[in-house]
C-alpha positions in Angstrom: 68.0 109.5 103.5 69.6 109.2 100.1 72.8 107.0 99.9 73.6 107.3 96.1 75.9 110.4 95.0 74.0 113.0 92.9 76.5 112.3 90.3 74.9 108.7 90.1 71.5 109.9 90.4 72.0 112.2 87.2 73.6 109.6 84.9 71.0 106.7 85.7 68.4 109.1 85.3 69.2 110.4 82.0 70.0 106.8 80.7 66.2 106.1 81.9 67.2 103.4 84.3 66.1 105.2 87.3 63.0 107.3 87.5 60.5 109.0 89.8 58.2 105.7 90.7 58.0 104.7 94.1 56.6 101.7 95.8 53.7 103.8 97.0 53.2 105.4 93.7 53.0 102.1 91.9 50.4 101.2 94.8 48.2 104.6 93.7 48.1 103.6 90.0 46.9 100.1 90.3 44.2 100.9 93.0 43.3 103.5 90.5 43.2 101.4 87.5 42.1 98.1 88.9 40.4 98.8 92.5 38.6 95.6 92.9 41.6 93.1 91.7 42.6 91.0 94.5 46.1 92.4 95.5 47.3 90.3 98.8 45.7 87.1 100.1 47.1 85.0 102.9 48.0 81.6 102.9 44.8 79.5 104.1 46.1 78.3 107.4 47.1 81.7 108.4 45.3 81.4 112.2 47.8 78.9 112.8 50.7 81.1 112.3 49.4 84.5 113.7 46.3 85.7 115.6 43.8 87.2 112.8 41.7 85.3 110.0 43.1 84.8 106.6 42.9 88.4 104.6 42.1 88.8 100.9 42.0 92.1 100.0 41.8 94.3 96.7 44.3 96.7 95.7 41.7 99.5 96.6 41.6 98.0 100.2 45.5 97.7 100.3 45.6 101.4 99.2 43.2 102.4 102.6 44.7 99.8 104.7 48.2 101.2 104.3 46.9 104.5 104.8 45.2 103.6 107.9 48.4 101.7 109.4 50.4 104.7 108.4 48.2 107.1 110.6 49.0 104.5 113.5 52.5 105.0 112.7 52.5 108.7 112.5 50.5 108.7 116.1 53.2 106.8 117.6 55.7 108.9 116.5 57.5 107.7 113.6 58.5 110.4 110.7 60.8 110.6 107.7 63.9 108.5 108.0 62.9 106.6 111.0 64.3 103.2 111.0 61.3 100.7 111.6 62.5 96.9 112.3 60.0 94.6 111.3 59.8 91.2 112.5 56.5 89.4 111.2 56.0 86.0 109.3 54.2 86.4 105.6 51.1 87.7 106.3 49.2 90.3 104.9 50.4 92.8 107.4 53.7 92.4 106.6 52.9 93.7 102.8 50.8 96.7 104.3 54.1 97.8 106.2 56.0 98.2 103.3 53.0 100.3 101.9 52.6 102.5 105.1 56.1 102.9 105.6 56.5 104.2 101.8 53.9 106.5 102.5 55.7 108.4 105.4 59.2 108.0 104.4 60.1 105.4 106.8 62.9 103.2 106.5 61.5 99.6 106.8 64.4 96.9 107.8 62.8 93.4 107.8 64.3 90.7 109.9 63.5 87.0 109.9 60.9 85.7 112.6 63.7 83.1 113.5 65.6 85.9 114.8 66.3 86.3 118.9 66.7 89.1 120.8 70.6 88.3 120.1 70.2 89.4 116.4 67.4 92.2 117.1 69.7 94.1 119.4 72.3 94.3 117.1 70.5 95.6 114.4 68.7 97.9 117.0 72.2 99.3 117.9 73.5 99.6 114.3 70.3 101.3 113.0 69.8 103.2 116.4 66.5 102.3 115.9 63.5 102.9 118.1 60.7 101.2 116.6 59.9 97.6 116.2 56.6 96.4 114.6 55.9 92.8 115.3 53.0 90.1 116.1 51.7 89.1 119.4 53.1 85.3 118.1 54.5 83.3 115.4 53.0 79.9 115.8 53.5 79.4 119.8 56.7 81.9 119.9 55.7 85.3 121.7 57.1 87.9 119.3 55.8 90.8 121.0 56.6 89.7 124.6 60.1 88.9 123.6 60.8 92.4 121.8 59.4 94.0 124.6 62.4 93.2 126.4 64.5 95.5 124.2 65.2 99.3 124.1 62.5 100.2 121.5 58.8 100.9 121.2 57.1 97.7 120.1 54.1 98.2 118.1 52.1 94.6 117.2 49.4 93.2 115.4 47.3 90.5 117.3 45.8 89.7 120.9 47.4 89.6 124.5 49.8 92.0 123.6 52.4 93.2 126.0 51.4 96.3 128.2 54.1 98.4 126.7 53.2 97.5 123.2 51.0 99.7 120.8 48.4 97.3 119.5 48.1 97.9 115.6 44.8 97.3 113.6 43.9 96.3 110.0 41.1 98.7 108.5 40.6 98.2 105.1 37.8 101.5 105.0 38.4 104.3 103.1 38.4 107.4 105.5 39.9 110.8 105.8 43.3 110.9 106.8 44.2 114.4 108.5 47.4 113.1 110.0 49.1 111.6 106.9 47.8 114.4 104.6 49.3 116.9 106.9 52.7 114.9 107.0 52.8 114.6 103.3 52.5 118.3 102.9 55.5 118.9 104.8 57.4 116.0 103.8 56.0 115.0 100.2 59.3 115.9 98.4 61.4 113.6 100.6 59.0 110.9 100.5 57.8 110.9 96.7 61.9 111.0 95.8 62.7 107.5 94.0 66.1 107.9 95.2 65.3 107.7 98.7 66.1 104.7 100.8 62.8 102.5 101.4 64.5 99.3 103.1 67.8 98.2 105.1 67.8 94.5 104.5 70.4 92.0 106.1 73.0 90.2 104.9 76.4 88.7 105.7 77.7 90.0 102.5 81.3 89.2 101.9 83.0 91.0 104.8 81.7 88.9 108.1 79.3 89.8 110.3 75.4 90.6 109.4 75.4 94.2 107.4 72.3 96.2 106.5 71.8 97.0 102.9 70.2 100.2 102.1 68.4 100.1 98.8 66.1 102.9 97.2 62.9 102.4 95.2 65.0 103.1 92.1 67.5 100.4 93.2 64.6 97.8 93.7 62.6 98.7 90.3 65.5 98.3 88.1 66.1 94.8 89.8 62.1 94.2 89.0 62.6 95.4 85.6 65.6 92.5 85.4 63.3 89.9 86.4 60.0 91.1 84.8 62.0 90.1 81.3 63.2 87.0 82.4 60.4 85.9 84.0 57.8 86.8 81.5 55.4 88.8 84.3 52.6 90.4 82.9 49.8 92.5 84.1 47.2 91.0 86.4 49.9 87.9 87.0 49.0 85.5 89.8 52.0 85.3 92.3 52.7 82.6 94.7 55.6 83.8 97.3 56.8 81.0 99.7 59.9 82.9 100.6 60.0 85.1 103.9 59.2 88.6 102.8 62.3 90.4 104.1 64.9 90.3 101.1 66.0 89.9 97.7 64.1 86.9 96.5 60.7 87.7 97.8 61.0 91.9 97.5 62.3 92.1 94.4 61.0 88.9 93.1 57.4 89.1 94.5 56.5 92.4 95.9 57.9 94.9 93.2 56.7 92.9 90.4 53.2 92.8 92.0 53.1 96.4 92.2 54.6 97.2 89.1 51.8 95.2 87.4 48.7 95.0 89.6 49.7 91.1 90.3 48.0 89.4 93.0 50.5 88.5 95.7 49.6 85.0 97.1 51.7 84.6 100.5 53.1 81.0 101.7 55.7 80.4 104.5 57.0 78.4 106.1 56.8 75.7 103.3 54.2 73.3 103.4 54.7 71.2 100.1 51.2 69.8 100.5 49.3 73.2 101.2 51.9 74.9 98.7 51.0 72.7 96.0 47.3 73.4 96.7 47.6 76.9 96.7 49.4 76.9 92.9 46.4 74.8 91.8 43.3 76.5 93.7 44.5 80.0 92.9 45.8 79.4 89.4 49.1 80.3 89.8 51.0 81.8 87.2 54.3 82.1 88.5 56.5 80.9 91.7 59.9 80.2 93.1 60.5 76.6 94.5 63.4 75.7 96.7 65.7 73.0 94.3 64.8 69.9 96.9 61.3 70.4 96.3 61.8 70.9 92.5 63.5 67.3 92.9 61.1 65.9 94.7 58.3 66.8 92.3 60.5 65.7 89.2 60.9 62.1 90.5 57.3 62.4 91.0 55.3 62.7 88.1 52.1 61.1 89.9 52.6 63.9 92.5 52.4 66.6 89.5 49.8 64.9 87.6 47.2 64.5 90.4 47.2 68.6 90.2 46.0 71.0 87.4 49.0 73.5 86.8 48.2 74.4 83.2 47.7 78.0 84.3 51.9 78.3 85.4 54.3 79.4 82.9 57.4 79.7 84.7 59.2 78.5 88.0 62.0 80.4 89.7 64.6 78.6 91.7 68.2 79.2 93.4 69.9 79.3 96.7 71.7 75.9 96.0 72.6 74.0 92.7 70.0 73.4 90.6 70.0 69.2 88.7 70.3 69.4 85.1 67.9 66.2 84.8 65.4 68.1 86.8 64.7 71.0 84.6 64.9 68.5 81.7 62.2 67.0 83.5 60.1 70.2 84.0 60.7 71.1 80.6 60.1 68.0 78.7 57.4 66.5 80.8 55.5 69.1 82.3 55.5 71.7 80.4 57.2 74.4 82.8 60.5 76.1 82.2 62.7 76.4 85.6 64.5 80.1 85.7 67.9 79.8 87.8 68.3 82.8 90.0 71.4 84.1 91.4 71.1 87.3 93.4 71.4 89.1 96.7 70.4 92.1 98.9 73.2 94.0 97.4 72.0 93.9 94.2 73.0 90.8 92.2 70.7 90.1 89.4 71.9 87.2 87.2 69.4 84.9 85.9 69.5 81.8 83.7 66.6 81.3 81.2 64.9 78.6 78.7 66.1 81.6 76.0 69.7 82.4 77.5 70.4 78.8 78.5 68.2 76.3 76.6 70.4 72.9 77.6 69.3 72.1 81.1 73.3 71.5 81.3 73.8 75.5 81.1 70.5 76.2 83.2 71.6 74.4 86.0 75.3 76.1 86.3 76.1 79.0 84.1 74.6 82.3 83.9 74.4 85.1 81.4 78.1 87.3 81.3 76.2 90.6 81.6 78.0 93.5 79.8 79.9 91.1 77.1 80.2 93.5 74.1 78.6 90.7 71.9 76.2 89.2 74.4 73.1 88.2 71.8 70.2 88.6 74.1 67.7 92.0 74.8 66.3 93.2 77.6 66.8 95.9 80.5 69.3 93.9 82.8 71.6 93.2 79.7 71.7 97.1 78.9 72.3 98.5 82.2 74.5 95.7 84.2 77.8 95.2 83.6 80.2 92.5 85.2 83.7 91.4 85.0 86.0 88.9 86.5 89.0 89.9 88.4 92.1 88.5 89.8 92.2 88.4 93.8 95.6 89.4 94.1 96.1 92.2 91.4 92.6 93.1 90.8 93.3 92.6 87.0 90.8 91.9 84.5 90.4 88.2 83.8 89.0 87.3 80.4 90.5 83.7 79.6 88.2 81.0 79.7 88.0 78.4 82.9 90.3 80.9 84.9 88.8 81.7 88.3 88.3 85.1 89.7 85.8 87.1 91.7 82.9 88.0 90.3 82.1 92.1 90.3 79.1 93.8 89.5 78.0 97.6 88.9 74.6 99.3 87.6 71.3 100.4 88.6 70.3 97.6 91.1 73.6 98.1 93.2 73.2 99.4 96.4 75.7 102.3 97.4 77.6 100.8 100.6 76.6 98.8 104.0 74.7 100.9 106.3 76.9 102.3 109.3 75.8 103.7 112.4 75.8 107.6 111.1 75.3 106.6 107.3 76.4 104.7 104.7 79.9 103.5 103.7 80.3 104.6 100.1 84.2 103.9 100.2 84.7 100.8 101.9 87.9 98.8 100.0 86.4 95.5 100.5 83.1 96.4 99.1 83.8 97.9 95.9 86.7 98.1 93.7 88.6 101.4 92.5 86.4 101.8 89.4 83.0 101.0 91.3 82.1 97.3 90.9 80.7 95.7 93.8 83.0 92.7 95.1 80.3 89.9 95.4 82.8 87.6 97.2 81.7 84.8 94.9 84.4 83.1 92.4 83.5 82.4 88.5 85.1 81.5 85.5 84.3 82.4 82.0 82.9 79.6 80.1 80.6 78.7 77.2 81.2 78.7 73.1 80.9 81.6 72.3 82.1 82.6 76.0 78.9 84.4 77.2 78.5 82.8 80.5 79.7 82.5 83.8 80.0 79.3 85.9 80.0 79.8 90.0 83.1 77.7 91.2 83.1 79.1 95.4 83.4 81.6 97.2 86.4 84.2 98.2 85.3 84.4 101.5 84.0 82.1 104.7 80.0 82.7 104.4 77.8 79.8 104.9 74.9 79.3 102.5 72.6 77.5 104.4 69.6 77.2 102.0 70.3 80.7 100.3 70.5 82.0 103.9 74.1 83.7 104.6 75.7 82.9 107.9 78.8 84.5 109.3 80.9 82.0 110.7 82.9 84.3 112.6 79.9 85.6 114.4 79.4 81.8 115.8 83.0 81.1 116.4 82.8 84.0 118.7 79.6 82.9 120.5 81.0 79.4 121.1 84.3 80.4 122.3 82.6 81.2 125.5 81.6 77.1 126.0 83.2 75.9 129.1 86.2 73.2 128.4 87.2 73.9 125.0 90.7 75.1 123.9 89.9 75.9 120.3 86.3 75.9 118.1 85.6 77.1 114.9 82.7 76.5 112.3 82.7 75.4 108.7 80.3 74.6 106.2 79.8 71.2 104.9 77.8 69.9 101.7 74.4 69.0 101.8 72.3 67.8 99.0 69.0 69.7 100.3 70.0 72.9 101.3 73.4 73.0 100.0 75.6 73.8 102.8 75.3 73.3 106.8 77.4 74.0 109.3 79.7 71.7 111.7 81.2 72.9 114.8 85.0 71.8 114.7 86.5 71.7 118.5 89.4 71.2 120.5 89.2 70.3 124.4 91.3 71.2 127.1 93.4 67.9 128.1 91.5 67.3 131.4 87.8 67.7 129.7 85.6 65.4 128.1 84.4 66.4 124.7 81.2 68.0 124.1 77.7 66.7 123.0 76.6 68.5 119.7 73.0 68.7 121.5 75.1 70.8 124.5 76.5 73.1 122.1 73.3 73.8 120.4 71.7 74.5 124.1 74.6 76.9 124.6 73.4 78.8 121.6 69.7 78.7 122.0 70.2 80.1 125.5 71.9 83.3 124.0 68.8 83.7 122.0 70.6 83.1 118.6 68.6 82.0 115.5 68.1 78.6 114.9 69.3 78.6 111.4 72.7 79.3 112.8 72.9 76.3 115.2 75.5 73.5 114.0 74.4 70.5 112.7 77.3 68.6 113.0 80.2 68.0 115.6 83.8 67.1 114.8 86.7 66.7 117.1 90.3 68.1 116.3 93.6 67.8 117.9 94.2 70.9 116.8 92.6 73.4 114.1 94.6 74.8 111.2 95.8 77.9 111.5 98.2 80.4 109.2 101.4 82.3 110.6 99.1 85.0 111.9 97.2 82.5 113.7 94.0 82.9 111.9 92.1 79.6 111.6 92.1 78.3 107.7 88.7 77.7 107.4 89.0 76.1 103.9 91.5 73.2 105.3 88.7 72.7 108.0 86.2 72.1 105.3 88.2 70.0 103.4 89.0 67.7 106.5 85.7 68.0 107.6 84.4 66.3 103.7 87.0 63.5 104.3 85.0 62.4 107.3 81.6 61.3 105.9 
């Protein structure tokens, strides 16, 4: 499947922004030039997460393992453009799945392990997917057994899989692959086209309910090249990924950089601070991403930091919630490690604030380079190919004045073509792109700095709740809670949280003769509907009536204001 118009492909190829490399061609190169270099390593407590021993495999073994898994996929009936839902924790099998799907031209759609059948069924319907790859368990959650209730063919790693599931194995031996060779002889032109869609990740975006984001090899590699410059990635780096390998932060920040630079990818997740710090030291990690809350904790506890040897660590990335200037200062001055502030999305946003662009901690904590600005002084791929501007929400006119909020829009080779719709991708959705082809991020920013080379994010145009970098559509949760007995009105909104940035509050109006519900009752009601746990409200507030506009729509920003006053 190719979503990009030929005109876009021709322009970006001519400019050198897109090329011919694919995820699997990068692996082939790494396996040829650095066959014995460690490619992927599980975290030490792998056996607690899922069946199987912790794996440590070389690039040659990764190439063989993905060939062997690709053959198992073909034997199950998968082919070019088949949509493959993958629900796996951060284990080596997930990395191998990406390469195996790439080698047969299938489209991998990764989802969080927290998703229940409510979310999985919605994704299955949108994609019209016939296959779901998972594991027998994540901790004590029987992933494969739960997935077997869906109308898909389940393929599962691990032990004690349901009888209806196809059991998958990891084999790193070098052997003949007749089925894969035949498949490639027929479909090689499509499989090796870097404009083919590799992944469909999921985001709440700016338009409400979760949407699929198709991205090609070229889109991912453009994002990767922006990050290679900002993060100072080098050949053979040792990268520790603590984020689920399902979205921009991990795929663009770790999977593709590791493939491009033949770097070792060490896996971690869910975040276990003690184990994470041990991996940083023992594996001599050169780059990682750390959630703001843990960075703050480490900055406040020099005794914790100094008990480890982090001399190999060059830089640390962070994001998903506001960064503290004092924390950036401590890491720079006391620990000798610079913190990079990331602002990205599955759709292809790629703003990065580094020690080069923003040497002052106050800058780096909240300001991002104004990509596309005519006189911007910094060099690198992203400054060449990414274009951004600020537009007025009402008129759509460009804003160039300082400190005047507007919506950030962005264009360039990192940006997707449109959200996936049943039957194809929607390229023309008026709420997604401007008339001149810029993606509407849904984020409010203002131009700032002297000279004015920066943006400061001031809020969001839409109602999406950002809980620690995971975006939640409040309208989806509203709809689910409307079925709770005894409620006259219900809506959810965000409230501020020091650790996660935002959490979710349920705002309810009860029927006149009904007692107010307990928060635990609302949570149990959602859990019974197999809703992912991160979508569960963590606070309850009672109202006499919810604020609405003349059309009857809940004014969520007024709800949020009222909730913030009730601390």
